[in-house]
VEXPAKOL-207078 format. One record per residue: x, y, z of N, C-alpha, C, O in turn; residue number from 1; residue in one letter. Coordinates in Angstrom, 1 decimal. Example, Ala and Ser with C-alpha at 12.3 -4.5 7.8 and 13.67 -1.06 7.14 Angstrom:
2
SITE,13.2,-5.7,7.8,12.3,-4.5,7.8,13.2,-3.3,7.8,14.2,-3.3,8.5,1,a
SITE,12.8,-2.2,7.1,13.7,-1.1,7.1,12.9,0.0,7.9,13.4,1.1,8.0,2,s
REM end
This chain:
195
SITE,56.9,-6.8,94.0,57.2,-8.0,94.1,57.3,-8.9,95.4,56.8,-10.0,95.5,1,a
SITE,58.2,-8.3,96.3,58.4,-9.0,97.6,57.2,-9.0,98.4,57.0,-9.9,99.3,2,q
SITE,56.4,-7.9,98.1,55.2,-7.9,99.0,54.1,-8.9,98.4,53.2,-9.4,99.1,3,r
SITE,54.3,-9.0,97.3,53.4,-10.2,96.3,53.6,-11.3,96.8,52.7,-12.0,97.1,4,g
SITE,55.1,-11.8,97.1,55.4,-13.1,97.3,55.3,-13.5,98.9,55.2,-14.7,99.4,5,l
SITE,55.3,-12.3,99.6,54.8,-12.3,101.1,53.3,-12.8,101.0,53.0,-13.9,101.4,6,a
SITE,52.4,-11.9,100.4,51.0,-12.2,100.4,50.7,-13.6,100.0,49.9,-14.3,100.6,7,d
SITE,51.5,-14.1,99.0,51.2,-15.6,98.6,51.5,-16.6,99.5,51.2,-17.8,99.5,8,a
SITE,52.3,-16.0,100.6,52.8,-17.2,101.5,54.2,-17.6,101.4,54.6,-18.7,101.8,9,g
SITE,54.9,-16.8,100.7,56.4,-16.9,100.5,57.2,-15.9,100.8,58.0,-15.4,100.0,10,l
SITE,57.0,-15.6,102.2,57.7,-14.5,102.8,59.2,-14.7,102.8,59.8,-13.7,103.0,11,p
SITE,59.7,-15.7,102.7,61.1,-16.2,102.7,61.8,-16.4,101.2,63.0,-16.8,101.0,12,a
SITE,61.0,-16.0,100.2,61.4,-16.4,98.8,62.9,-15.5,98.5,63.1,-14.4,98.8,13,a
SITE,63.8,-16.4,98.0,64.8,-15.6,97.4,64.7,-14.8,96.3,64.2,-15.4,95.3,14,r
SITE,65.0,-13.8,96.2,64.8,-12.8,95.2,66.1,-12.2,94.6,66.9,-11.7,95.3,15,v
SITE,66.2,-12.4,93.1,67.5,-12.0,92.5,67.1,-10.9,91.7,65.9,-11.0,91.3,16,l
SITE,67.8,-9.8,91.5,67.6,-8.8,90.8,68.6,-8.7,89.5,69.7,-9.2,89.6,17,i
SITE,68.3,-8.3,88.5,69.3,-8.1,87.3,68.8,-9.0,86.2,67.8,-8.7,85.5,18,g
SITE,69.6,-10.0,86.2,69.4,-10.9,84.9,69.8,-10.0,83.6,69.1,-9.9,82.6,19,e
SITE,70.9,-9.4,83.8,71.4,-8.4,82.9,72.3,-8.9,81.7,73.1,-9.8,82.0,20,t
SITE,72.3,-8.4,80.5,73.2,-8.7,79.7,74.5,-8.3,79.8,74.7,-7.6,80.8,21,s
SITE,75.6,-8.5,79.1,76.9,-8.1,79.3,77.2,-6.6,78.7,78.2,-6.0,79.2,22,p
SITE,76.6,-6.2,77.8,76.8,-4.8,77.2,75.8,-4.2,76.9,74.8,-4.8,76.4,23,r
SITE,75.9,-3.1,77.0,74.6,-2.2,76.2,74.7,-1.8,74.9,75.7,-1.8,74.2,24,g
SITE,73.5,-1.6,74.5,73.4,-1.4,73.0,72.2,-0.3,73.0,71.7,0.1,74.0,25,t
SITE,72.0,0.1,71.4,70.9,1.0,71.4,69.7,0.4,71.6,68.7,1.0,71.2,26,g
SITE,69.5,-1.0,72.1,68.1,-1.5,72.4,68.3,-2.3,73.8,67.3,-2.7,74.4,27,k
SITE,69.4,-2.3,74.3,69.8,-2.9,75.7,70.2,-2.1,76.5,71.2,-1.4,76.1,28,v
SITE,69.7,-2.1,77.7,70.6,-1.1,78.7,71.8,-1.9,79.3,71.8,-3.1,79.6,29,v
SITE,72.8,-1.2,79.4,73.9,-1.5,80.0,73.7,-2.0,81.2,72.7,-1.6,81.8,30,a
SITE,74.4,-2.9,81.6,74.1,-3.4,83.2,74.4,-2.5,84.3,73.6,-2.5,85.2,31,p
SITE,75.4,-1.7,84.5,75.7,-1.0,85.3,74.5,0.3,85.4,74.1,0.7,86.5,32,l
SITE,74.2,0.7,84.3,73.2,1.5,84.0,71.9,1.2,84.4,71.1,2.1,84.9,33,t
SITE,71.5,0.1,84.2,70.3,-0.8,84.8,70.4,-0.9,86.5,69.4,-0.6,87.1,34,f
SITE,71.6,-1.1,87.1,71.6,-1.4,88.3,71.2,0.0,89.2,70.4,0.0,90.2,35,v
SITE,71.8,1.1,88.7,71.6,2.6,89.1,70.1,3.2,89.0,69.5,3.9,89.8,36,r
SITE,69.6,2.6,87.9,68.6,3.2,87.5,67.2,2.3,88.2,66.2,2.8,88.6,37,g
SITE,67.4,0.9,88.3,66.5,0.2,89.2,66.5,0.5,90.9,65.6,0.3,91.6,38,a
SITE,67.8,1.0,91.2,67.8,1.4,92.9,67.7,2.6,93.0,67.7,3.1,94.1,39,l
SITE,67.6,3.4,91.9,66.9,5.0,92.0,68.5,5.7,92.5,68.5,6.4,93.4,40,c
SITE,69.5,5.3,91.8,70.7,6.1,92.1,71.1,6.7,90.8,70.8,6.1,89.8,41,l
SITE,71.9,7.9,90.9,72.4,8.5,90.0,73.7,8.1,89.6,74.1,7.0,90.1,42,d
SITE,74.6,8.7,88.9,75.7,8.4,88.3,76.9,8.4,89.5,78.0,7.9,89.3,43,s
SITE,76.5,9.1,90.7,77.3,9.3,91.8,77.0,8.5,92.9,77.6,8.6,94.0,44,k
SITE,76.0,7.8,92.7,75.7,6.6,93.7,74.7,7.7,94.9,74.7,7.4,96.1,45,y
SITE,74.1,8.8,94.4,73.0,9.2,95.6,71.8,9.0,94.9,71.5,9.1,93.7,46,h
SITE,71.0,8.8,96.0,69.4,8.6,95.8,68.8,9.7,95.0,69.1,10.9,95.2,47,k
SITE,67.8,9.0,94.1,67.3,10.1,93.0,65.8,10.1,93.6,65.1,11.0,93.1,48,t
SITE,65.4,9.5,94.4,63.9,9.4,95.1,63.9,8.9,96.4,64.4,7.8,96.7,49,s
SITE,63.3,9.5,97.2,63.1,9.2,98.7,61.8,7.9,98.8,61.5,7.3,99.9,50,k
SITE,61.3,7.9,97.9,60.3,6.8,97.9,60.8,5.7,97.6,59.9,4.8,97.7,51,s
SITE,62.2,5.2,97.1,62.7,4.1,96.8,63.4,3.5,98.2,64.3,4.0,98.9,52,c
SITE,62.8,2.5,98.4,63.2,1.9,99.9,64.6,0.9,99.7,65.0,0.9,98.5,53,k
SITE,65.2,0.4,100.4,66.4,-0.4,100.6,65.7,-1.6,100.0,64.5,-1.9,100.4,54,k
SITE,66.4,-2.3,99.2,66.0,-4.0,98.7,66.9,-4.9,99.6,68.1,-4.7,99.6,55,l
SITE,66.1,-5.7,100.2,66.8,-7.0,100.8,66.6,-8.1,99.6,65.6,-8.9,99.5,56,a
SITE,67.7,-8.1,98.9,67.7,-9.1,97.7,68.6,-10.2,97.9,69.6,-9.9,98.5,57,v
SITE,68.6,-11.4,97.7,69.4,-12.5,97.8,70.5,-12.5,96.8,71.3,-13.4,96.9,58,a
SITE,70.6,-11.7,95.8,71.7,-11.9,94.8,71.4,-11.0,93.7,70.3,-10.6,93.5,59,g
SITE,72.4,-10.7,93.0,72.4,-10.3,91.5,72.5,-11.1,90.5,73.5,-11.9,90.6,60,y
SITE,71.9,-11.2,89.3,71.9,-12.2,88.1,72.4,-11.6,86.9,71.8,-10.7,86.3,61,a
SITE,73.5,-12.1,86.6,74.3,-11.6,85.5,74.8,-12.5,84.5,75.3,-13.5,84.9,62,h
SITE,74.8,-12.1,83.0,75.3,-12.6,82.1,76.6,-12.0,81.6,76.6,-10.9,80.9,63,h
SITE,77.7,-12.7,82.0,79.0,-12.1,81.8,79.7,-12.6,80.6,80.9,-12.8,80.7,64,a
SITE,78.9,-12.7,79.3,79.1,-13.1,78.1,80.5,-12.3,77.6,80.6,-11.2,78.1,65,y
SITE,81.5,-12.7,77.0,82.6,-12.0,76.3,82.5,-12.0,74.8,81.6,-12.4,74.1,66,t
SITE,83.5,-11.6,74.4,83.6,-11.6,72.6,84.5,-12.7,72.3,84.9,-13.5,73.2,67,t
SITE,84.8,-12.8,71.0,85.9,-13.7,70.6,87.3,-13.3,71.0,88.3,-14.0,70.8,68,g
SITE,87.4,-12.1,71.5,89.0,-11.9,72.0,89.1,-12.3,73.4,90.2,-12.0,74.0,69,q
SITE,88.2,-13.1,74.1,88.3,-13.9,75.1,88.1,-13.5,76.3,87.7,-12.4,76.5,70,g
SITE,88.4,-14.3,77.4,88.1,-13.6,78.7,88.7,-12.5,79.3,88.3,-12.1,80.4,71,p
SITE,89.8,-12.0,78.7,90.4,-10.9,79.3,90.3,-9.6,78.6,91.0,-8.6,78.7,72,t
SITE,88.9,-9.8,77.6,88.6,-8.5,76.9,88.0,-7.5,78.0,87.4,-7.8,79.1,73,f
SITE,88.4,-6.4,77.6,87.7,-5.4,78.5,87.1,-4.1,77.8,87.9,-3.2,77.5,74,k
SITE,85.7,-4.1,77.6,85.0,-3.2,76.7,85.1,-1.9,77.5,85.0,-1.7,78.7,75,p
SITE,85.2,-0.9,76.4,85.6,0.3,76.6,84.5,1.1,77.6,84.8,1.9,78.4,76,k
SITE,83.2,0.5,77.1,82.0,1.3,77.8,82.2,0.9,79.4,82.3,-0.2,79.9,77,q
SITE,82.3,2.1,80.1,82.1,1.9,81.7,81.1,1.0,82.3,81.4,0.4,83.3,78,p
SITE,79.9,1.1,81.6,78.9,0.5,82.4,78.7,-0.9,81.7,77.7,-1.5,82.0,79,n
SITE,79.5,-1.5,80.9,79.5,-2.8,80.3,80.2,-3.9,81.4,81.2,-3.5,82.0,80,d
SITE,79.6,-5.0,81.6,80.3,-5.9,82.5,80.3,-7.3,81.7,79.5,-8.2,81.9,81,v
SITE,81.6,-7.4,80.8,81.9,-8.9,80.6,82.8,-9.8,81.7,83.2,-9.4,82.8,82,t
SITE,83.0,-10.7,81.5,83.7,-11.7,82.4,85.1,-11.0,82.8,85.7,-11.2,83.9,83,i
SITE,85.5,-10.3,82.0,87.0,-9.8,82.0,87.2,-8.8,83.0,88.2,-8.6,83.6,84,g
SITE,85.8,-7.9,83.1,85.6,-6.9,84.0,84.5,-7.1,85.2,83.8,-6.2,85.7,85,v
SITE,84.5,-8.2,85.4,83.5,-8.7,86.5,83.6,-7.8,87.8,82.5,-7.4,88.2,86,l
SITE,84.7,-7.4,88.3,85.0,-6.5,89.5,84.2,-5.3,89.3,83.7,-4.8,90.4,87,g
SITE,83.9,-4.7,88.0,82.9,-3.7,88.1,81.7,-3.6,88.6,81.2,-2.6,89.1,88,r
SITE,81.1,-5.0,88.4,79.8,-5.1,89.0,79.9,-5.2,90.6,79.1,-4.7,91.4,89,l
SITE,81.0,-6.0,90.9,81.1,-6.1,92.6,81.2,-4.7,93.2,80.6,-4.5,94.2,90,t
SITE,82.1,-3.5,92.4,82.2,-2.4,92.9,80.9,-1.6,93.0,80.7,-1.0,94.1,91,t
SITE,80.1,-1.7,92.1,78.9,-1.0,91.8,77.8,-1.6,93.0,77.0,-0.8,93.5,92,v
SITE,77.8,-2.8,93.2,77.0,-3.6,94.2,77.2,-2.8,95.4,76.3,-2.4,96.0,93,l
SITE,78.6,-2.7,95.7,79.2,-2.3,96.8,78.8,-0.8,97.2,78.5,-0.5,98.3,94,d
SITE,78.9,0.0,96.1,78.6,1.1,96.3,76.9,1.5,96.3,76.4,2.5,96.8,95,r
SITE,76.4,0.6,95.9,74.7,0.6,96.0,74.4,0.3,97.4,73.4,0.9,98.0,96,a
SITE,75.2,-0.5,98.0,75.0,-1.1,99.2,75.3,0.3,100.4,74.8,0.4,101.5,97,a
SITE,76.4,1.1,99.8,76.7,2.1,100.9,76.0,3.2,100.7,76.0,4.1,101.5,98,k
SITE,75.1,3.4,99.5,74.2,4.4,99.3,72.8,4.1,100.1,71.9,4.9,100.1,99,a
SITE,72.7,2.9,100.6,71.5,2.5,101.4,70.6,1.6,100.4,69.7,1.1,100.9,100,g
SITE,70.7,1.3,99.2,69.8,0.9,98.1,69.6,-0.7,98.2,68.5,-1.2,97.9,101,a
SITE,70.5,-1.3,98.7,70.7,-2.7,98.9,71.3,-3.2,100.0,72.2,-2.5,100.6,102,i
SITE,71.0,-4.4,100.5,72.0,-5.0,101.6,73.5,-5.3,101.3,73.8,-5.4,100.1,103,t
SITE,74.2,-5.4,102.1,75.7,-5.5,102.0,76.0,-6.7,101.4,75.1,-7.6,101.4,104,s
SITE,77.2,-6.8,100.8,77.7,-8.2,100.0,76.8,-8.8,99.5,76.9,-10.0,99.8,105,h
SITE,75.9,-8.4,98.5,74.9,-9.1,97.8,75.9,-10.1,96.9,76.8,-9.7,96.2,106,v
SITE,75.6,-11.1,96.9,76.1,-12.5,95.9,76.1,-12.3,94.3,75.2,-11.7,93.8,107,p
SITE,76.8,-12.7,93.8,76.6,-12.5,92.2,76.3,-14.0,91.8,76.8,-14.9,92.4,108,i
SITE,75.4,-14.0,90.7,75.1,-15.3,90.2,75.1,-15.1,88.8,74.2,-14.5,88.1,109,y
SITE,76.1,-15.8,88.4,76.5,-15.7,86.8,75.4,-16.9,86.1,75.7,-18.1,86.0,110,l
SITE,74.1,-16.3,85.7,73.1,-17.2,85.6,73.3,-17.8,84.0,72.6,-18.8,83.7,111,t
SITE,74.0,-17.2,83.2,74.5,-17.8,81.9,75.7,-17.2,81.5,76.0,-16.0,81.6,112,e
SITE,76.4,-18.3,81.0,77.8,-17.9,80.5,78.4,-19.2,79.4,78.5,-20.3,79.7,113,f
SITE,78.6,-18.7,78.5,79.1,-19.6,77.4,80.3,-18.8,76.3,80.5,-17.6,76.2,114,g
SITE,80.9,-19.9,75.7,81.8,-19.2,74.7,81.3,-19.5,73.4,81.2,-20.7,73.3,115,i
SITE,81.2,-19.0,72.4,80.6,-19.1,71.1,82.0,-20.0,70.2,83.1,-19.6,70.0,116,e
SITE,81.6,-21.0,69.8,82.6,-21.8,68.9,82.1,-22.1,67.7,81.0,-21.8,67.3,117,s
SITE,83.0,-22.6,66.9,82.8,-22.9,65.3,81.7,-23.9,65.9,81.4,-24.3,67.0,118,t
SITE,81.0,-24.3,64.7,80.9,-23.8,63.2,80.5,-22.4,63.0,80.7,-22.0,61.8,119,p
SITE,80.0,-21.5,63.9,79.5,-20.1,63.5,80.7,-19.4,63.0,81.7,-19.2,63.8,120,d
SITE,80.7,-19.1,61.8,81.9,-18.4,61.3,82.0,-16.9,61.8,83.0,-16.3,61.5,121,p
SITE,81.1,-16.3,62.4,81.2,-14.8,62.7,81.6,-14.8,64.1,82.7,-14.4,64.2,122,v
SITE,81.0,-15.2,65.1,81.3,-15.3,66.4,82.1,-16.4,67.2,82.6,-16.3,68.3,123,r
SITE,82.3,-17.6,66.2,82.8,-18.6,67.0,84.4,-19.0,67.0,85.0,-18.8,65.9,124,g
SITE,85.1,-19.4,67.9,86.4,-19.3,68.1,86.5,-20.9,67.8,85.5,-21.6,67.5,125,v
SITE,87.7,-21.5,67.7,87.9,-23.0,67.5,87.6,-23.7,68.7,87.7,-23.0,69.8,126,s
SITE,87.1,-25.1,68.7,86.7,-25.7,69.5,87.8,-25.9,70.8,87.4,-26.2,71.9,127,l
SITE,89.0,-25.8,70.6,89.9,-25.8,71.5,90.3,-24.3,72.3,90.7,-24.1,73.5,128,q
SITE,90.2,-23.4,71.3,90.0,-22.2,72.1,88.9,-22.2,73.1,89.1,-21.9,74.3,129,r
SITE,87.6,-22.4,72.6,86.4,-22.3,73.2,86.7,-23.2,74.8,86.3,-22.7,75.8,130,q
SITE,87.2,-24.3,74.7,87.7,-24.9,75.9,88.5,-24.0,76.9,88.1,-23.9,78.1,131,s
SITE,89.8,-23.3,76.2,90.5,-22.6,76.8,89.8,-21.4,77.6,90.1,-21.1,78.8,132,e
SITE,89.0,-20.8,76.8,88.4,-19.5,77.2,87.3,-19.8,78.2,87.2,-19.0,79.1,133,y
SITE,86.6,-20.9,78.1,85.6,-21.3,79.2,86.4,-21.5,80.3,86.1,-20.8,81.2,134,r
SITE,87.4,-22.2,80.5,88.0,-22.7,81.8,88.9,-21.3,82.6,89.1,-21.1,83.8,135,a
SITE,89.3,-20.3,81.5,89.8,-19.2,82.2,88.7,-18.3,82.7,88.7,-17.7,83.8,136,t
SITE,87.7,-18.3,81.9,86.4,-17.8,82.4,86.0,-18.3,83.6,85.8,-17.5,84.5,137,s
SITE,85.7,-19.5,84.0,85.4,-20.2,85.2,86.4,-19.7,86.3,86.0,-19.5,87.5,138,e
SITE,87.7,-19.6,86.0,88.6,-19.3,87.1,88.5,-18.0,87.4,88.8,-17.7,88.5,139,r
SITE,88.1,-16.8,86.7,88.0,-15.3,86.9,86.7,-15.5,87.9,86.6,-15.0,89.0,140,i
SITE,85.8,-16.2,87.5,84.4,-16.2,88.4,84.9,-16.7,89.7,84.7,-16.0,90.6,141,a
SITE,85.6,-17.8,89.9,85.9,-18.6,90.8,86.6,-17.7,91.8,86.4,-17.8,93.0,142,y
SITE,87.6,-16.7,91.3,88.7,-15.9,92.0,87.8,-15.0,92.7,88.2,-14.6,93.8,143,d
SITE,86.6,-14.4,92.4,85.8,-13.3,92.9,85.0,-13.9,93.7,84.3,-14.9,93.4,144,n
SITE,85.0,-13.5,95.0,84.5,-14.2,96.2,83.1,-13.9,96.2,82.4,-14.6,97.0,145,p
SITE,82.5,-13.0,95.5,81.2,-12.7,95.5,80.5,-13.6,94.8,79.3,-13.8,95.1,146,r
SITE,81.1,-14.4,93.7,80.3,-14.8,92.7,80.1,-16.4,93.4,81.1,-17.0,93.9,147,v
SITE,78.6,-16.9,93.4,78.1,-18.2,94.2,77.8,-18.9,93.0,77.6,-20.1,93.3,148,v
SITE,77.7,-18.6,91.9,76.9,-19.5,90.9,77.5,-19.2,89.6,77.8,-18.1,89.3,149,a
SITE,77.8,-20.3,88.8,78.3,-20.2,87.4,77.7,-21.1,86.6,77.9,-22.3,86.7,150,f
SITE,76.8,-20.5,85.5,75.9,-21.5,85.0,76.4,-21.5,83.5,76.4,-20.5,82.9,151,s
SITE,76.7,-22.7,83.0,77.1,-23.0,81.6,75.9,-22.9,80.6,74.9,-23.6,80.8,152,q
SITE,75.9,-22.2,79.8,74.7,-22.0,78.6,75.3,-22.1,77.2,76.2,-21.3,76.8,153,y
SITE,74.9,-22.9,76.5,73.9,-24.2,76.5,74.9,-25.3,76.7,76.1,-25.2,76.7,154,l
SITE,73.9,-26.4,77.0,74.6,-27.7,77.1,74.9,-28.3,75.6,75.9,-28.9,75.3,155,l
SITE,74.1,-28.2,74.7,74.1,-28.4,73.2,74.0,-27.1,72.4,73.4,-26.2,72.9,156,r
SITE,74.6,-27.1,71.2,74.5,-26.0,70.3,73.2,-25.8,69.8,72.6,-26.8,69.6,157,d
SITE,72.7,-24.9,69.5,71.6,-24.6,68.8,71.7,-25.4,67.5,72.8,-25.8,67.1,158,d
SITE,70.4,-25.7,66.7,70.5,-26.1,65.5,70.6,-25.1,64.4,69.8,-24.1,64.3,159,l
SITE,71.4,-25.2,63.6,71.6,-24.4,62.4,70.2,-24.4,61.5,69.3,-25.2,61.4,160,p
SITE,70.3,-23.1,60.8,69.1,-22.9,59.8,69.6,-23.6,58.5,70.8,-23.5,58.1,161,k
SITE,68.4,-24.3,57.9,69.0,-25.1,56.6,68.4,-24.1,55.5,67.5,-23.3,55.7,162,a
SITE,69.1,-24.4,54.3,68.9,-23.2,53.2,69.3,-22.0,53.1,68.8,-21.3,52.3,163,g
SITE,70.1,-21.6,54.0,70.5,-20.2,54.2,72.0,-20.0,53.9,72.8,-20.9,54.3,164,v
SITE,72.7,-18.8,53.3,73.8,-18.9,53.3,74.6,-19.2,54.8,74.1,-19.0,55.9,165,p
SITE,75.9,-19.6,54.7,76.8,-19.8,55.9,76.6,-18.7,56.7,76.0,-19.0,57.8,166,v
SITE,76.9,-17.7,56.5,76.9,-16.2,57.3,75.8,-16.2,58.1,75.9,-15.7,59.2,167,i
SITE,74.6,-16.8,57.6,73.2,-16.5,58.3,72.8,-17.9,58.9,71.8,-18.0,59.5,168,a
SITE,73.6,-19.0,59.0,73.0,-20.3,59.2,73.0,-20.5,60.8,72.3,-21.4,61.4,169,r
SITE,73.8,-19.7,61.4,73.9,-19.9,62.8,73.5,-18.4,63.8,74.2,-17.8,64.6,170,y
SITE,72.1,-18.3,63.5,71.7,-17.2,64.4,71.5,-17.4,65.8,71.1,-16.5,66.5,171,p
SITE,71.7,-18.7,66.4,71.4,-18.8,67.8,72.8,-18.8,68.6,73.5,-17.8,68.5,172,g
SITE,72.9,-20.0,69.5,74.4,-20.0,70.1,74.8,-21.2,70.0,74.2,-22.3,70.2,173,f
SITE,76.2,-21.0,69.7,77.1,-21.9,69.7,77.9,-22.4,70.8,79.1,-22.8,70.7,174,e
SITE,77.2,-22.1,71.9,78.1,-22.1,73.2,78.0,-23.5,73.9,78.2,-23.6,75.1,175,t
SITE,77.8,-24.4,73.3,77.5,-25.7,74.1,78.7,-26.6,74.3,79.7,-26.5,73.6,176,g
SITE,78.5,-27.4,75.2,79.6,-28.5,75.5,79.5,-29.7,74.6,80.5,-30.5,74.4,177,l
SITE,78.3,-29.7,73.9,77.9,-30.5,72.8,77.9,-29.9,71.5,77.5,-28.7,71.6,178,f
SITE,78.2,-30.5,70.2,77.7,-29.7,69.0,76.3,-30.0,68.9,75.8,-30.7,69.7,179,t
SITE,75.5,-29.4,68.0,74.2,-29.4,67.7,73.8,-31.1,67.4,72.7,-31.6,67.6,180,a
SITE,74.7,-31.7,66.9,74.6,-33.2,66.4,74.7,-34.2,67.7,74.5,-35.4,67.6,181,a
SITE,75.0,-33.6,68.7,75.1,-34.4,70.2,76.7,-34.8,70.2,76.9,-35.6,71.1,182,g
SITE,77.6,-34.5,69.6,79.0,-34.8,69.9,79.5,-33.8,70.8,79.2,-32.7,70.8,183,k
SITE,80.5,-34.4,71.7,81.0,-33.6,72.8,82.2,-32.8,72.3,83.0,-33.4,71.6,184,h
SITE,82.3,-31.7,72.6,83.4,-31.0,72.4,84.4,-30.9,73.2,84.1,-31.1,74.4,185,k
SITE,85.8,-30.6,73.0,86.9,-30.5,74.0,86.2,-29.6,75.2,86.6,-30.1,76.3,186,p
SITE,85.7,-28.7,75.4,85.0,-28.1,76.5,84.2,-29.0,77.4,84.2,-28.8,78.6,187,s
SITE,83.5,-30.1,76.7,82.8,-31.0,77.8,83.8,-31.6,78.9,83.6,-31.7,80.1,188,f
SITE,84.8,-31.8,78.3,85.9,-32.6,79.1,86.4,-31.7,80.4,86.5,-32.1,81.5,189,d
SITE,86.7,-30.5,79.9,87.0,-29.3,80.7,86.2,-29.2,81.8,86.4,-29.2,83.0,190,g
SITE,85.0,-29.0,81.1,83.9,-28.5,82.2,83.7,-29.9,83.5,83.3,-29.8,84.7,191,f
SITE,83.9,-30.5,83.1,83.9,-31.9,84.2,85.0,-32.0,85.0,85.0,-32.8,85.9,192,r
SITE,86.1,-31.4,84.8,87.2,-31.5,85.8,87.1,-30.3,86.6,87.1,-29.1,86.2,193,l
SITE,87.0,-30.8,87.8,87.0,-29.9,89.0,88.2,-29.0,89.0,89.3,-29.3,88.5,194,p
SITE,88.1,-27.8,89.6,88.9,-26.6,89.6,90.2,-27.2,90.5,91.1,-26.6,90.8,195,l
REM end
């Protein structure tokens, strides 16, 4: 990809790797498993192939979503990275740099983050709790010196599905600072307030 960008006349293009989800599932690779696999590293951070060259990347993109338990939630799987264990990602990137797979001190871009709120009856927390969790999460990101971006996702909640039971009415994201109808939530005021 970097050669292609250079050939297209964009040799200084900033390339981020990752764009990983917070947790692994049967269909989604856990973020730290992805890092090692993409950089040809085994579980002990040794190179698995001599053909893998050092990547000069501008940063690592990640979605550090958490659960309804809040920003201090710590997943049991050691390869998962929610906002409450963001330091895991920093440590792994440092180990990858030490192994010569990437440049040192790769910055972290939290390219998607939000807290699910009501009216979602399954994943949503109260509107007040959403505001509190979002603010705490932003502080966790701010306290990590490697984080250079923190992107709120969504601005406005997804529209609910009509004509289905309540349990299936909210298949999208209710992480917005505004309701689907456009009314601002308490998290909107908190988001506007500087740290």
